[in-house]
N, C-alpha and C positions, 0 to 999 in steps of 0.2 A: 597594556597587553604584555604578557610574559614572552620571553624569547626562548623559554625552555623547549627543547625538542624531544620527541620520541620517534621511534621507528615503527611503522605499521607494516606487517608482512602479509601479503595476499596468499591465497591458497596455492598459487603457482610460483611461490617463493620470491616474488618481486618485492623489494623494500622501498618504502616511502618515508622520508624524513619530514615530519610535520610539527608545527607549533602546537603545543598542548592546548592552548586556549581555543584553537580552531576546532580540534577534534573532540573537545569536551561537549560539543553540541550533540554528540552521540551518547545516549545514556549507557550503552554497552561499554564503550571505551571509558567513559567517566567512571563507571563502576569498577572496571579493571584497575584504573589508576588509583582510585580511593582504596581498594583492597590490597593492591600489590605494590603501591608506591610509584614514584616518578623519578627514579634515579636516572642520571644522564646515561644514555646508551640503552635504555629500556626498549626491548623489541616486543611488540604485541602481535602474536600470530592471529590471523583472522581466517580460520579454516573454511568459512562459508562465503567468502568474498574473493572473486578473481581480480587480477590487476586492472583489467579494463574498467570494471565497475568501481573499484577502489579509487582509481584515478579520477573518475567522473564524480564520485562522492566528495573527494577532497576538493575538487573544483567548486562544487556546490557549497560545501562548508566554508571555504575561503570567501566566496562571494557573499555569504550570509553571516559572516563573522560578527558584524555589528548589529544584527537584528535583535529585536526584543525576544526573550524566550518564547517558544511556541506554547501551545495549549498543554495543560496537564491532562492526565488521563481522567481526572474528575470533572473536567469542563463539560458543559452542555454540548451534546452532539450536534444539535441544531446550529449552534454558533460555529462549529467546525465546518459545517456544510457550506457556510456563507463565505468561505475564504476566497479572496480574489487572487488570482495567479498573475504575477507580474509578467511583463513582456519578456524579461530575461529568463524567468522560469519557464514560460511557454516555449521559448526557443530551446531551452535546456532539455526539455522532455520531448522535443520533436525528433524522435529517434524511431527506428523500426520497432514493431510491436514486440518481438522477442527480446530485444535489448531493454525495452521499457519494463517488461515483466521481470527480467533479471535484475534490473536496477531496483525495482520494488522489493524483491527478495533480499537484496543486499541492504537496502535502507531499513527494512524490517529487522533483519538480523542485528544491525548496528543500532536499532531503536532511535531513529531520527524522525520524530513524529511529524515535523513540518514537511519534510521531503515526502514522507509516506502520504500525507494528506494531499500534497500537490499531485503526486502520481495517481493516487486513487481518484481524485477529482478529474484528472485528465482522462482516465479510463472510463469513468462514469459519463463524461461528456461524449466519449466515442459511442456510447450506447444510447444516449438521450434521443428520443424521438424515433427509434428504430423498432421494427417488428422483431419478434423472436427469431424468425428466419434470418433477417438481416444481421442480428447480433451473432447468431451462429456462424454466418458467413464471415463477418468481420474478424471474429476470434477463432475461426477454424474449429468450431465445436460441432461434433457429429450429432445428428438427431438419433439417439439410441432408443427412442420410444417406439413400441410396436403400434400399428394402427389402432389396436384395441385399447392400448394405454392412452393414446391421444384422445380417443373417443370418450373414455371414462373421465379423463381430466376435464374435457370440455363439458360433459354432462354434469359432473359434480360441481364445477365452477358455475355453470348456468343455474343449477338448482340452488346453490348456496346464495347466489345473487338474488334470485327470486325470493328466497326465504328472508333474506335481510331486508329487501324492499318491502315485503309484506308483513314483516315483524314476526315471522315464525321462527321456530328453533331448528335451523339447519344443522347445527352442531350435533344435536341428538340424532337426527336422521343419518348424518354421515358416520357417526360412531356406530350406529346399528347396521351400517353397510348398505342401506338402501339408496342414499344420496338423493332420494326423491321425496 
């Protein structure tokens, strides 16, 4: 492992000196380093990441510095869904919901696919087995459908299901606006 250091600067101007080998797990930072060079004293501004999330991401990157590279974008999505989340990672993402979503945005901006997968799986697990109403309550999502829209959704879904089960062409009926 190299001992070359760079400085990452959060959007609130806090600076973090980090080992290049650790932060190259971020495709965004790796691309910046490849395109702009890695001279000693290089400062990389990260306008979409605050210091709290950058500190947390550096902690995660440091812990995972010896991991095998994560999935490529070309990998089978089904394989990505099967990821097991380690106890350490489970504890790492046990944070309040707002912080979890902010961490996801930061990981996405930095393009750290394994961390994105872990956070997304955690969020998916929070929804697993819940009704629509329970999911809305968990994530503070207002129900902005009118009673008429809800009725239409249920009616269309019901008729689509009946059509699929009976082998009919529900798609054609839905396109024609009848839904029946």
